[in-house]
DSSP file (Angstrom, degrees, kcal/mol; ACC not computed):
  #  RESIDUE AA STRUCTURE BP1 BP2  ACC     N-H-->O    O-->H-N    N-H-->O    O-->H-N    TCO  KAPPA ALPHA  PHI   PSI    X-CA   Y-CA   Z-CA
    1    1 A M              0   0    0      0, 0.0     2,-0.1     0, 0.0    91,-0.0   0.000 360.0 360.0 360.0 139.7  -23.0   -6.5   35.7
    2    2 A E        -     0   0    0     90,-0.2     2,-0.2     1,-0.1     3,-0.1  -0.357 360.0-124.7 -67.0 146.1  -20.8   -7.2   32.7
    3    3 A K        -     0   0    0      1,-0.1    -1,-0.1   159,-0.1   158,-0.1  -0.581  36.2 -90.8 -84.8 155.7  -17.0   -6.9   33.1
    4    4 A S  S    S+     0   0    0     -2,-0.2     2,-0.3   158,-0.1   158,-0.2  -0.311  81.7  81.6 -60.8 150.0  -15.0   -4.6   30.9
    5    5 A G  E    S-A  161   0A   0    156,-1.2   156,-3.4    -3,-0.1     2,-0.3  -0.979  73.5 -63.1 149.8-159.3  -13.8   -6.2   27.7
    6    6 A Y  E     -A  160   0A   0     -2,-0.3     2,-0.3   154,-0.2   154,-0.2  -0.917  31.3-168.4-128.3 151.9  -14.8   -7.1   24.2
    7    7 A K  E     -A  159   0A   0    152,-2.3   152,-3.1    -2,-0.3     2,-0.4  -0.984  14.1-139.5-137.1 148.9  -17.4   -9.5   22.7
    8    8 A I  E     -A  158   0A   0     -2,-0.3     2,-0.4   150,-0.2   150,-0.2  -0.877  14.4-165.6-108.9 140.9  -17.9  -10.7   19.2
    9    9 A G  E     -A  157   0A   0    148,-2.7   148,-2.5    -2,-0.4     2,-0.4  -0.955   1.2-167.2-124.2 147.2  -21.3  -11.0   17.5
   10   10 A S  E     -A  156   0A   0     -2,-0.4     2,-0.3    41,-0.3   146,-0.2  -0.997   6.6-179.9-134.6 137.2  -22.1  -12.9   14.3
   11   11 A G  E     -A  155   0A   0    144,-2.9   144,-2.7    -2,-0.4     2,-0.3  -0.989   5.6-179.7-138.6 148.4  -25.3  -12.7   12.2
   12   12 A Y  E     +A  154   0A   0     -2,-0.3     2,-0.3   142,-0.2   142,-0.2  -0.996   6.5 171.5-144.2 140.6  -26.5  -14.4    9.0
   13   13 A D  E     -A  153   0A   0    140,-2.4   140,-2.5    -2,-0.3     2,-0.3  -0.989   8.7-171.3-147.7 156.7  -29.8  -14.0    7.2
   14   14 A V  E     -A  152   0A   0     -2,-0.3     2,-0.3   138,-0.2   138,-0.2  -0.993   3.7-176.1-147.5 141.9  -31.2  -15.1    3.8
   15   15 A H  E     -A  151   0A   0    136,-2.3   136,-2.2    -2,-0.3     2,-0.3  -0.984  28.0-111.5-139.4 152.3  -34.5  -14.3    2.0
   16   16 A K  E     -A  150   0A   0     21,-0.4    21,-2.7    -2,-0.3     2,-0.4  -0.600  28.2-124.8 -82.0 137.8  -36.1  -15.5   -1.2
   17   17 A L  E     +D   36   0B   0    132,-2.5    19,-0.2    -2,-0.3    -1,-0.0  -0.717  39.8 166.6 -82.3 130.6  -36.4  -13.1   -4.2
   18   18 A V  E >   -D   35   0B   0     17,-3.1    17,-3.2    -2,-0.4     3,-0.6  -0.966  34.8-104.5-141.5 156.0  -40.0  -12.8   -5.4
   19   19 A P  E 3  S+D   34   0B   0      0, 0.0    15,-0.2     0, 0.0     3,-0.1  -0.395  94.8  37.7 -76.2 159.3  -41.9  -10.5   -7.8
   20   20 A G  T 3  S+     0   0    0     13,-0.6     2,-0.4     1,-0.2    14,-0.1   0.569  93.2  98.5  83.5   9.7  -44.2   -7.7   -6.6
   21   21 A I  S <  S-     0   0    0     -3,-0.6    -1,-0.2    12,-0.2     2,-0.1  -0.975  75.6-111.3-130.4 143.2  -42.2   -6.6   -3.5
   22   22 A K        -     0   0    0     -2,-0.4     2,-0.7    13,-0.1    14,-0.7  -0.465  29.6-129.0 -68.3 143.3  -39.8   -3.7   -3.1
   23   23 A L  E     +E   30   0C   0      7,-0.6     7,-2.9    12,-0.2     2,-0.5  -0.868  31.2 176.9 -97.4 115.5  -36.1   -4.7   -2.6
   24   24 A I  E     +E   29   0C   0     -2,-0.7     2,-0.4    17,-0.4    20,-0.4  -0.981   4.4 169.9-122.7 122.7  -34.6   -3.1    0.4
   25   25 A I  E >  S-E   28   0C   0      3,-2.1     3,-1.7    -2,-0.5    18,-0.1  -0.992  73.2  -7.4-133.9 125.5  -31.0   -3.8    1.4
   26   26 A G  T 3  S-     0   0    0     -2,-0.4    94,-0.2     1,-0.3    95,-0.2   0.807 129.2 -58.1  61.4  29.4  -29.2   -1.9    4.1
   27   27 A G  T 3  S+     0   0    0      1,-0.3     2,-0.5    93,-0.1    -1,-0.3   0.537 110.9 125.3  78.0   6.5  -32.1    0.6    4.2
   28   28 A V  E <   -E   25   0C   0     -3,-1.7    -3,-2.1    85,-0.0     2,-1.0  -0.876  60.3-137.5-102.1 125.4  -31.7    1.3    0.5
   29   29 A N  E     -E   24   0C   0     -2,-0.5    -5,-0.2    -5,-0.2     2,-0.2  -0.726  29.3-150.3 -80.7 105.9  -34.7    0.9   -1.7
   30   30 A M  E     -E   23   0C   0     -7,-2.9     2,-1.3    -2,-1.0    -7,-0.6  -0.534  14.5-124.3 -83.5 142.4  -33.1   -0.8   -4.7
   31   31 A D        +     0   0    0     -2,-0.2     2,-0.3    -9,-0.1    -1,-0.1  -0.728  63.5 128.5 -84.8  95.7  -34.5   -0.3   -8.2
   32   32 A F        -     0   0    0     -2,-1.3    -9,-0.2     2,-0.1    -2,-0.0  -0.987  66.2-124.5-151.6 152.5  -35.0   -4.0   -9.1
   33   33 A H  S    S+     0   0    0     -2,-0.3   -13,-0.6   -11,-0.1     2,-0.3   0.545  94.0  52.5 -80.9  -7.0  -37.8   -6.1  -10.5
   34   34 A L  E     -D   19   0B   0    -15,-0.2     2,-0.3   -14,-0.1   -11,-0.1  -0.887  65.5-164.9-124.2 158.4  -37.7   -8.5   -7.6
   35   35 A G  E     -D   18   0B   0    -17,-3.2   -17,-3.1    -2,-0.3     2,-0.5  -0.826  30.3 -91.8-133.3 174.8  -37.9   -8.1   -3.8
   36   36 A L  E     -D   17   0B   0    -14,-0.7     2,-0.3     5,-0.3   -19,-0.2  -0.784  35.9-132.9 -96.2 129.9  -37.1  -10.1   -0.7
   37   37 A E        +     0   0    0    -21,-2.7   -21,-0.4    -2,-0.5     2,-0.3  -0.605  48.6 117.0 -82.1 134.6  -40.0  -12.1    0.8
   38   38 A G  S    S-     0   0    0     -2,-0.3    37,-0.1     2,-0.2   -23,-0.0  -0.974  71.7 -94.5-179.4 174.5  -40.4  -11.8    4.6
   39   39 A H  S    S+     0   0    0     -2,-0.3    36,-3.5    35,-0.1    37,-0.2   0.899 113.2  30.4 -72.8 -42.8  -42.7  -10.8    7.5
   40   40 A S  S    S-     0   0    0     34,-0.3    -2,-0.2    35,-0.2    37,-0.2   0.117 127.4 -63.5 -89.7-149.5  -41.0   -7.4    7.8
   41   41 A D        -     0   0    0     35,-1.7   -17,-0.4    -4,-0.1    -5,-0.3   0.466  68.2-128.0 -79.3   0.7  -39.4   -5.5    4.8
   42   42 A A        +     0   0    0      1,-0.2     2,-1.4    34,-0.2     3,-0.1   0.798  38.4 177.2  61.1  34.4  -37.0   -8.5    4.7
   43   43 A D     >  -     0   0    0      1,-0.2     4,-2.4   -18,-0.1    -1,-0.2  -0.564  10.9-166.8 -71.4  95.8  -33.9   -6.3    4.7
   44   44 A V  H  > S+     0   0    0     -2,-1.4     4,-1.7   -20,-0.4   109,-0.2   0.825  80.9  49.6 -58.7 -38.8  -31.4   -9.2    4.7
   45   45 A L  H  > S+     0   0    0      2,-0.2     4,-2.1     1,-0.2    -1,-0.2   0.938 111.9  46.6 -68.6 -47.2  -28.4   -7.1    5.6
   46   46 A V  H  > S+     0   0    0      1,-0.2     4,-2.7     2,-0.2    -2,-0.2   0.869 109.9  54.9 -65.2 -35.7  -30.1   -5.3    8.5
   47   47 A H  H  X S+     0   0    0     -4,-2.4     4,-2.4     2,-0.2    -1,-0.2   0.901 107.6  49.7 -63.7 -39.5  -31.4   -8.6    9.8
   48   48 A A  H  X S+     0   0    0     -4,-1.7     4,-2.0     2,-0.2   107,-0.2   0.895 111.3  49.2 -64.8 -39.3  -27.8  -10.0    9.9
   49   49 A V  H  X S+     0   0    0     -4,-2.1     4,-2.5     2,-0.2    -2,-0.2   0.925 109.8  51.7 -65.1 -44.2  -26.6   -6.9   11.7
   50   50 A C  H  X S+     0   0    0     -4,-2.7     4,-2.8     1,-0.2     5,-0.2   0.930 110.2  48.6 -57.3 -46.8  -29.4   -7.2   14.3
   51   51 A D  H  X S+     0   0    0     -4,-2.4     4,-2.4     1,-0.2   -41,-0.3   0.878 110.6  51.1 -63.6 -37.3  -28.5  -10.9   14.9
   52   52 A A  H  X S+     0   0    0     -4,-2.0     4,-2.4   -43,-0.2    -1,-0.2   0.916 112.0  47.0 -65.2 -42.4  -24.8   -9.9   15.3
   53   53 A I  H  X S+     0   0    0     -4,-2.5     4,-1.9     2,-0.2    -2,-0.2   0.951 114.2  46.2 -62.6 -50.5  -25.7   -7.2   17.8
   54   54 A L  H  <>S+     0   0    0     -4,-2.8     5,-3.2     1,-0.2     4,-0.5   0.880 112.6  51.6 -62.7 -38.1  -28.1   -9.5   19.8
   55   55 A G  H ><5S+     0   0    0     -4,-2.4     3,-1.1    -5,-0.2    -1,-0.2   0.925 108.6  49.6 -63.9 -45.0  -25.5  -12.3   19.8
   56   56 A A  H 3<5S+     0   0    0     -4,-2.4    -1,-0.2     1,-0.3    -2,-0.2   0.857 113.2  47.8 -62.3 -34.2  -22.7  -10.0   21.1
   57   57 A A  T 3<5S-     0   0    0     -4,-1.9    -1,-0.3    -5,-0.2    -2,-0.2   0.513 112.5-120.0 -84.2  -4.7  -25.0   -8.9   23.9
   58   58 A G  T < 5S+     0   0    0     -3,-1.1    -3,-0.2    -4,-0.5    -2,-0.1   0.854  74.3 129.6  69.3  34.2  -26.1  -12.5   24.7
   59   59 A L      < -     0   0    0     -5,-3.2     2,-0.2     1,-0.3    -4,-0.2  -0.006  66.2-116.7-113.9  28.3  -29.7  -11.6   23.9
   60   60 A G        -     0   0    0     -6,-0.3    -1,-0.3    -5,-0.2     2,-0.2  -0.536  50.4 -52.4  80.7-138.6  -30.7  -14.4   21.6
   61   61 A D    >>  -     0   0    0     -2,-0.2     4,-1.2    -7,-0.1     3,-1.0  -0.803  51.0 -89.1-138.1 177.8  -31.7  -13.6   18.0
   62   62 A I  H 3> S+     0   0    0      1,-0.3     4,-2.9    -2,-0.2     3,-0.2   0.828 121.3  58.0 -60.1 -35.2  -34.0  -11.4   15.9
   63   63 A G  H 34 S+     0   0    0      1,-0.2    -1,-0.3     2,-0.2    -3,-0.0   0.795 101.9  56.0 -66.4 -28.4  -36.8  -14.0   16.0
   64   64 A D  H <4 S+     0   0    0     -3,-1.0    -1,-0.2     2,-0.1    -2,-0.2   0.878 118.9  31.0 -68.6 -37.2  -36.8  -13.9   19.8
   65   65 A H  H  < S+     0   0    0     -4,-1.2    -2,-0.2     1,-0.2    -1,-0.1   0.791 134.2  25.4 -93.1 -32.0  -37.4  -10.2   19.9
   66   66 A F  S  < S-     0   0    0     -4,-2.9    -1,-0.2    -5,-0.2    -2,-0.1  -0.561  80.9-166.2-134.1  67.7  -39.4   -9.6   16.7
   67   67 A P    >   -     0   0    0      0, 0.0     3,-1.7     0, 0.0     6,-0.3  -0.213  26.2-130.6 -63.8 145.1  -41.2  -12.9   15.9
   68   68 A D  T 3  S+     0   0    0      1,-0.3    -5,-0.0     3,-0.0   -30,-0.0   0.455 106.5  66.0 -74.8   1.8  -42.7  -13.3   12.5
   69   69 A T  T 3  S+     0   0    0      5,-0.0    -1,-0.3     4,-0.0     5,-0.0   0.494  81.5  92.0 -94.1  -7.0  -45.9  -14.5   14.2
   70   70 A D    X   -     0   0    0     -3,-1.7     3,-1.8     1,-0.1     4,-0.2  -0.802  65.8-153.8 -94.1 116.4  -46.4  -11.0   15.7
   71   71 A P  G >  S+     0   0    0      0, 0.0     3,-1.3     0, 0.0    -1,-0.1   0.723  88.7  76.0 -61.6 -20.3  -48.6   -8.7   13.5
   72   72 A E  G 3  S+     0   0    0      1,-0.3    -6,-0.0     3,-0.0    -2,-0.0   0.812  99.0  44.2 -58.5 -29.6  -46.9   -5.7   15.1
   73   73 A Y  G X  S+     0   0    0     -3,-1.8     3,-1.5    -6,-0.3     2,-0.4   0.382  79.4 127.6-100.0   3.5  -43.9   -6.4   12.9
   74   74 A K  T <  S-     0   0    0     -3,-1.3   -34,-0.3     1,-0.3   -35,-0.1  -0.476  92.4  -9.7 -64.4 118.0  -45.7   -7.2    9.6
   75   75 A G  T 3  S+     0   0    0    -36,-3.5    -1,-0.3    -2,-0.4   -35,-0.2   0.500  96.5 155.5  74.0   4.7  -44.1   -5.0    6.9
   76   76 A I    <   -     0   0    0     -3,-1.5   -35,-1.7   -37,-0.2     2,-0.3  -0.274  52.0-102.8 -66.0 148.2  -42.1   -3.0    9.5
   77   77 A S    >>  -     0   0    0    -37,-0.2     4,-1.1     1,-0.2     3,-1.1  -0.551  21.6-140.2 -68.1 130.1  -38.9   -1.2    8.4
   78   78 A S  H 3> S+     0   0    0     -2,-0.3     4,-2.4     1,-0.3    -1,-0.2   0.722 100.0  70.5 -65.9 -19.8  -35.9   -3.3    9.5
   79   79 A M  H 3> S+     0   0    0      2,-0.2     4,-2.2     1,-0.2    -1,-0.3   0.857  96.3  52.1 -64.6 -33.3  -34.2    0.0   10.3
   80   80 A I  H <> S+     0   0    0     -3,-1.1     4,-2.0     2,-0.2    -1,-0.2   0.911 109.1  49.2 -66.4 -42.1  -36.7    0.4   13.2
   81   81 A L  H  X S+     0   0    0     -4,-1.1     4,-2.3     1,-0.2    -2,-0.2   0.897 109.6  52.7 -63.1 -39.4  -35.7   -3.1   14.4
   82   82 A L  H  X S+     0   0    0     -4,-2.4     4,-2.5     2,-0.2    -2,-0.2   0.912 106.9  51.6 -63.1 -43.3  -32.0   -2.2   14.1
   83   83 A E  H  X S+     0   0    0     -4,-2.2     4,-2.0     1,-0.2    -1,-0.2   0.912 110.1  49.8 -58.9 -42.5  -32.6    0.9   16.3
   84   84 A K  H  X S+     0   0    0     -4,-2.0     4,-2.1     2,-0.2    -2,-0.2   0.903 110.0  50.2 -63.8 -41.4  -34.3   -1.2   18.9
   85   85 A C  H  X S+     0   0    0     -4,-2.3     4,-2.2     1,-0.2    -2,-0.2   0.895 108.2  53.9 -63.9 -39.0  -31.4   -3.7   18.8
   86   86 A G  H  X S+     0   0    0     -4,-2.5     4,-2.2     1,-0.2    -1,-0.2   0.900 108.2  49.0 -61.2 -41.3  -29.0   -0.8   19.3
   87   87 A R  H  X S+     0   0    0     -4,-2.0     4,-2.2     2,-0.2    -1,-0.2   0.887 109.2  52.5 -66.5 -38.4  -30.8    0.4   22.4
   88   88 A L  H  X S+     0   0    0     -4,-2.1     4,-1.0     2,-0.2    -2,-0.2   0.901 109.4  50.2 -62.3 -39.9  -30.8   -3.2   23.8
   89   89 A L  H ><>S+     0   0    0     -4,-2.2     5,-1.8     1,-0.2     3,-0.6   0.917 109.0  51.0 -63.9 -44.2  -27.0   -3.3   23.3
   90   90 A E  H ><5S+     0   0    0     -4,-2.2     3,-2.2     1,-0.2    -1,-0.2   0.889 104.2  57.9 -60.9 -40.3  -26.6    0.1   25.0
   91   91 A K  H 3<5S+     0   0    0     -4,-2.2    -1,-0.2     1,-0.3    -2,-0.2   0.794 102.2  55.7 -61.2 -27.3  -28.6   -1.2   28.0
   92   92 A K  T <<5S-     0   0    0     -4,-1.0    -1,-0.3    -3,-0.6    -2,-0.2   0.392 122.4-109.5 -84.2   3.7  -26.1   -4.0   28.4
   93   93 A G  T < 5S+     0   0    0     -3,-2.2    69,-4.0     1,-0.3     2,-0.3   0.791  75.2 134.5  75.0  28.5  -23.3   -1.3   28.6
   94   94 A C  E   < -B  161   0A   0     -5,-1.8     2,-0.4    67,-0.2    -1,-0.3  -0.852  36.3-169.3-115.8 147.5  -21.9   -2.2   25.2
   95   95 A H  E     -B  160   0A   0     65,-2.3    65,-3.2    -2,-0.3     2,-0.3  -0.998  31.5-111.0-132.9 137.5  -20.8    0.0   22.3
   96   96 A I  E     -B  159   0A   0     -2,-0.4    63,-0.3    63,-0.2     3,-0.1  -0.521  24.7-173.0 -71.1 125.5  -20.0   -1.3   18.8
   97   97 A A  E     -     0   0A   0     61,-3.3     2,-0.3     1,-0.4    62,-0.2   0.867  67.3 -36.7 -83.6 -42.2  -16.2   -0.9   18.0
   98   98 A N  E     -B  158   0A   0     60,-1.3    60,-2.5     2,-0.0    -1,-0.4  -0.956  53.1-147.8-170.9 163.4  -16.7   -1.9   14.3
   99   99 A M  E     -Bc 157 132A   0     32,-2.5    34,-1.7    -2,-0.3     2,-0.4  -0.995   0.6-160.1-142.3 149.3  -18.6   -4.2   12.0
  100  100 A D  E     -Bc 156 133A   0     56,-2.9    56,-2.5    -2,-0.3     2,-0.3  -0.996  17.5-175.7-130.7 124.8  -17.9   -6.0    8.8
  101  101 A C  E     -Bc 155 134A   0     32,-2.9    34,-2.3    -2,-0.4     2,-0.4  -0.883  12.8-161.1-125.1 150.8  -20.8   -7.2    6.6
  102  102 A I  E     -Bc 154 135A   0     52,-2.6    52,-2.5    -2,-0.3     2,-0.5  -0.999   5.3-157.6-130.1 132.1  -21.1   -9.1    3.4
  103  103 A V  E     -Bc 153 136A   0     32,-2.3    34,-2.3    -2,-0.4     2,-0.8  -0.953  10.0-154.3-106.0 125.1  -24.1   -9.2    1.0
  104  104 A F  E     +Bc 152 137A   0     48,-3.1    48,-2.0    -2,-0.5     2,-0.3  -0.875  35.4 143.3-100.7 106.3  -24.2  -12.3   -1.2
  105  105 A A        -     0   0    0     32,-2.5     5,-0.2    -2,-0.8    46,-0.1  -0.971  42.2-166.3-149.4 128.2  -26.1  -11.5   -4.3
  106  106 A Q  S    S+     0   0    0     39,-0.5    -1,-0.1    44,-0.4    40,-0.1   0.892  80.8  54.1 -73.7 -42.1  -25.8  -12.5   -7.9
  107  107 A V  S    S+     0   0    0     38,-0.2    -1,-0.4     2,-0.1     2,-0.1  -0.970  90.6  30.1-141.2 153.0  -28.2   -9.6   -8.8
  108  108 A P  S    S-     0   0    0      0, 0.0     2,-0.3     0, 0.0   -76,-0.1   0.725  85.9-106.5 -79.0 179.2  -28.6   -6.7   -8.4
  109  109 A K        -     0   0    0      1,-0.2    -3,-0.1    -2,-0.1    -2,-0.1  -0.539  32.6-174.1 -68.4 126.2  -25.3   -5.0   -8.2
  110  110 A I    >>  +     0   0    0     -2,-0.3     3,-2.6    -5,-0.2     4,-0.6   0.784  64.4  83.2 -91.4 -32.4  -24.7   -4.0   -4.6
  111  111 A S  G >4 S+     0   0    0      1,-0.3     3,-1.2     2,-0.2     4,-0.4   0.802  84.3  57.1 -47.7 -44.0  -21.5   -2.0   -5.0
  112  112 A P  G 34 S+     0   0    0      0, 0.0    -1,-0.3     0, 0.0     4,-0.2   0.692 113.8  41.7 -63.7 -14.0  -23.0    1.3   -6.1
  113  113 A H  G <> S+     0   0    0     -3,-2.6     4,-2.3     1,-0.1    -2,-0.2   0.415  82.6 100.1-111.5  -1.1  -25.1    1.4   -2.8
  114  114 A K  H <X S+     0   0    0     -3,-1.2     4,-2.5    -4,-0.6     5,-0.2   0.900  82.6  49.6 -58.5 -45.9  -22.5    0.2   -0.2
  115  115 A R  H  > S+     0   0    0     -4,-0.4     4,-2.4     1,-0.2    -1,-0.2   0.909 111.6  48.9 -62.4 -41.6  -21.7    3.7    1.1
  116  116 A Q  H  > S+     0   0    0      2,-0.2     4,-2.6     1,-0.2    -1,-0.2   0.897 110.5  51.7 -65.1 -38.3  -25.3    4.5    1.6
  117  117 A M  H  X S+     0   0    0     -4,-2.3     4,-2.5     2,-0.2     5,-0.2   0.924 109.7  49.6 -61.6 -44.4  -25.9    1.2    3.4
  118  118 A E  H  X S+     0   0    0     -4,-2.5     4,-2.5     1,-0.2    -2,-0.2   0.920 112.6  47.2 -60.0 -44.7  -23.0    1.9    5.7
  119  119 A E  H  X S+     0   0    0     -4,-2.4     4,-2.6     2,-0.2    -2,-0.2   0.904 111.6  50.5 -64.9 -41.8  -24.4    5.4    6.4
  120  120 A N  H  X S+     0   0    0     -4,-2.6     4,-2.1   -94,-0.2    -2,-0.2   0.923 113.2  45.1 -62.9 -45.1  -27.9    4.1    7.0
  121  121 A I  H  X S+     0   0    0     -4,-2.5     4,-1.3     2,-0.2    -2,-0.2   0.927 114.2  49.0 -65.2 -44.9  -26.8    1.4    9.4
  122  122 A A  H  <>S+     0   0    0     -4,-2.5     5,-2.3    -5,-0.2     4,-0.4   0.916 110.4  51.0 -61.6 -43.8  -24.5    3.8   11.3
  123  123 A R  H ><5S+     0   0    0     -4,-2.6     3,-1.2     1,-0.2    -1,-0.2   0.915 108.2  51.6 -61.0 -43.8  -27.2    6.4   11.6
  124  124 A A  H 3<5S+     0   0    0     -4,-2.1    -1,-0.2     1,-0.3    -2,-0.2   0.791 116.6  41.2 -63.7 -27.1  -29.7    3.9   13.1
  125  125 A L  T 3<5S-     0   0    0     -4,-1.3    -1,-0.3    -3,-0.3    -2,-0.2   0.300 109.1-121.4-104.3   7.9  -27.1    2.9   15.6
  126  126 A N  T < 5S+     0   0    0     -3,-1.2     2,-0.3    -4,-0.4    -3,-0.2   0.922  71.2 122.8  52.2  49.9  -25.8    6.4   16.4
  127  127 A M  S   <S-     0   0    0     -5,-2.3     2,-0.2    -6,-0.1    -1,-0.2  -0.882  71.4 -84.0-135.2 167.6  -22.3    5.6   15.4
  128  128 A D    >   -     0   0    0     -2,-0.3     3,-1.9     1,-0.1     4,-0.1  -0.527  32.0-135.6 -72.8 133.9  -19.7    6.8   12.9
  129  129 A S  G >  S+     0   0    0      1,-0.3     3,-1.5    -2,-0.2    -1,-0.1   0.693  99.9  72.6 -67.3 -17.1  -20.1    5.3    9.5
  130  130 A T  G 3  S+     0   0    0      1,-0.3    -1,-0.3     3,-0.0    -2,-0.0   0.638  91.3  59.8 -70.5 -11.0  -16.4    4.7    9.2
  131  131 A L  G <  S+     0   0    0     -3,-1.9   -32,-2.5   -13,-0.1     2,-0.5   0.430  94.6  75.9 -93.0  -1.1  -16.9    1.8   11.7
  132  132 A V  E <   -c   99   0A   0     -3,-1.5     2,-0.5   -34,-0.2   -32,-0.2  -0.951  60.8-173.7-114.4 125.9  -19.3    0.1    9.4
  133  133 A N  E     -c  100   0A   0    -34,-1.7   -32,-2.9    -2,-0.5     2,-0.5  -0.981   2.4-171.1-122.1 126.7  -18.0   -1.9    6.4
  134  134 A V  E     +c  101   0A   0     -2,-0.5     2,-0.3   -34,-0.2   -32,-0.2  -0.972   7.8 178.6-117.3 127.7  -20.3   -3.4    3.7
  135  135 A K  E     -c  102   0A   0    -34,-2.3   -32,-2.3    -2,-0.5     2,-0.3  -0.803  10.9-152.9-118.4 163.3  -18.9   -5.7    1.1
  136  136 A A  E     +c  103   0A   0     -2,-0.3     2,-0.3   -34,-0.2   -32,-0.2  -0.990  15.2 169.0-138.4 148.2  -20.6   -7.6   -1.7
  137  137 A T  E     -c  104   0A   0    -34,-2.3   -32,-2.5    -2,-0.3     2,-0.2  -0.985  23.2-136.2-150.4 157.4  -19.9  -10.7   -3.6
  138  138 A T        -     0   0    0     -2,-0.3   -32,-0.1   -34,-0.2     8,-0.1  -0.464  22.5-126.0 -97.8 179.9  -21.7  -13.1   -6.1
  139  139 A T    >   -     0   0    0     -2,-0.2     3,-1.8     3,-0.1     7,-0.2   0.015  49.3-105.9-114.5  26.2  -21.6  -16.8   -5.8
  140  140 A E  T 3  S-     0   0    0      1,-0.3     3,-0.1     5,-0.1     6,-0.0   0.865  75.4 -58.4  52.9  39.5  -20.3  -17.2   -9.4
  141  141 A K  T 3  S+     0   0    0      1,-0.2     2,-0.3     4,-0.0    -1,-0.3   0.658 106.4 134.0  66.1  19.3  -23.8  -18.4  -10.5
  142  142 A L    <>  -     0   0    0     -3,-1.8     4,-2.1     4,-0.1     3,-0.2  -0.746  55.5  -7.7 -98.3 147.7  -23.7  -21.3   -8.0
  143  143 A G  H  > S-     0   0    0     -2,-0.3     4,-1.9     2,-0.2     6,-0.2   0.003 110.2 -41.5  67.6-170.8  -26.5  -22.3   -5.6
  144  144 A F  H  4>S+     0   0    0      1,-0.2     5,-3.0     2,-0.2     6,-0.7   0.819 140.1  50.5 -64.5 -31.4  -29.7  -20.5   -4.9
  145  145 A I  H >45S+     0   0    0     -3,-0.2     3,-1.9     4,-0.2   -39,-0.5   0.947 110.8  48.1 -70.2 -47.9  -28.0  -17.1   -4.9
  146  146 A G  H 3<5S+     0   0    0     -4,-2.1    -2,-0.2     1,-0.3    -3,-0.2   0.794 108.5  54.7 -61.8 -29.1  -26.2  -17.7   -8.2
  147  147 A K  T 3<5S-     0   0    0     -4,-1.9    -1,-0.3    -5,-0.2    -2,-0.2   0.310 117.2-116.5 -87.1   9.1  -29.5  -18.8   -9.7
  148  148 A E  T < 5S+     0   0    0     -3,-1.9    -3,-0.2     2,-0.2    -2,-0.1   0.817  80.9 123.4  62.0  35.2  -31.0  -15.5   -8.6
  149  149 A Q  S   <S-     0   0    0     -5,-3.0  -132,-2.5     1,-0.2     2,-0.3   0.591  75.4  -8.7 -98.0 -14.1  -33.5  -17.1   -6.2
  150  150 A G  E     -A   16   0A   0     -6,-0.7   -44,-0.4  -134,-0.3     2,-0.4  -0.982  56.2-125.2-168.7 174.3  -32.4  -15.3   -3.1
  151  151 A I  E     -A   15   0A   0   -136,-2.2  -136,-2.3    -2,-0.3     2,-0.3  -0.985  21.3-167.0-134.2 143.2  -30.0  -13.0   -1.3
  152  152 A A  E     -AB  14 104A   0    -48,-2.0   -48,-3.1    -2,-0.4     2,-0.3  -0.864   0.6-166.0-126.4 162.2  -28.0  -13.6    1.9
  153  153 A A  E     -AB  13 103A   0   -140,-2.5  -140,-2.4    -2,-0.3     2,-0.3  -0.993   2.6-164.3-147.9 152.0  -26.0  -11.4    4.2
  154  154 A Q  E     -AB  12 102A   0    -52,-2.5   -52,-2.6    -2,-0.3     2,-0.4  -0.983   4.8-170.7-135.6 145.3  -23.5  -11.9    7.0
  155  155 A C  E     -AB  11 101A   0   -144,-2.7  -144,-2.9    -2,-0.3     2,-0.4  -0.997   6.7-175.0-140.0 134.9  -22.3   -9.6    9.7
  156  156 A T  E     +AB  10 100A   0    -56,-2.5   -56,-2.9    -2,-0.4     2,-0.3  -0.995  17.2 175.1-122.7 134.7  -19.5   -9.8   12.3
  157  157 A L  E     -AB   9  99A   0   -148,-2.5  -148,-2.7    -2,-0.4     2,-0.5  -0.972  24.9-140.6-141.1 157.6  -19.0   -7.1   14.8
  158  158 A L  E     -AB   8  98A   0    -60,-2.5   -61,-3.3    -2,-0.3   -60,-1.3  -0.956  19.3-166.5-115.1 130.4  -16.9   -6.3   17.9
  159  159 A V  E     -AB   7  96A   0   -152,-3.1  -152,-2.3    -2,-0.5     2,-0.5  -0.937  13.8-140.3-118.8 144.6  -18.4   -4.6   20.9
  160  160 A K  E     -AB   6  95A   0    -65,-3.2   -65,-2.3    -2,-0.4     2,-0.6  -0.871  16.9-140.2 -99.2 130.6  -16.7   -3.0   23.8
  161  161 A V  E     +AB   5  94A   0   -156,-3.4  -156,-1.2    -2,-0.5   -67,-0.2  -0.823  21.8 178.5 -94.0 121.9  -18.2   -3.6   27.2
  162  162 A V        -     0   0    0    -69,-4.0  -158,-0.1    -2,-0.6  -159,-0.1  -0.872  21.8-143.0-124.8  95.5  -18.2   -0.5   29.4
  163  163 A P        -     0   0    0      0, 0.0     2,-0.2     0, 0.0   -70,-0.1  -0.256  20.2-113.7 -61.3 142.6  -19.9   -1.3   32.7
  164  164 A K        -     0   0    0      1,-0.1     2,-0.3     2,-0.0     0, 0.0  -0.551  30.9-117.3 -74.7 139.5  -22.0    1.5   34.2
  165  165 A K              0   0    0     -2,-0.2    -1,-0.1     1,-0.1     0, 0.0  -0.582 360.0 360.0 -79.0 139.6  -20.6    2.8   37.4
  166  166 A I              0   0    0     -2,-0.3    -1,-0.1     0, 0.0    -2,-0.0   0.442 360.0 360.0 -91.2 360.0  -22.8    2.4   40.4
């Protein structure tokens, strides 16, 4: 059984921008001419959050739980994966104290959608949206992000461990 205390989780994800696919970030269907390529809906922000949750719980990473070789996850909404990660965290006796996320994108503009992303993530994890922070930045046209070839996201979160009483 886990001891009381706190644990930190960190997650990072990146996906390539391609034509012909919907762009979904933080559970928001963005109006954009390119989308993120991946086995699921390739929601780069939600994948980073999932990895942070799994890391804090000591449960590996998103690929361990939802492998891209499993047809069950082909095209699946990443919000469903996030809900599953939240339940795994709860089973470990952990509750998210807060999370801070960054979306790295030259295009499209993320800022108009940040609040909705925070609300979507909070809803999937049954937590208050004031505990979820989403930020966005460009890379000043440097690297693959700056050249509009992909989008990345990072998440750091703090979880409180509350052991179940026997």
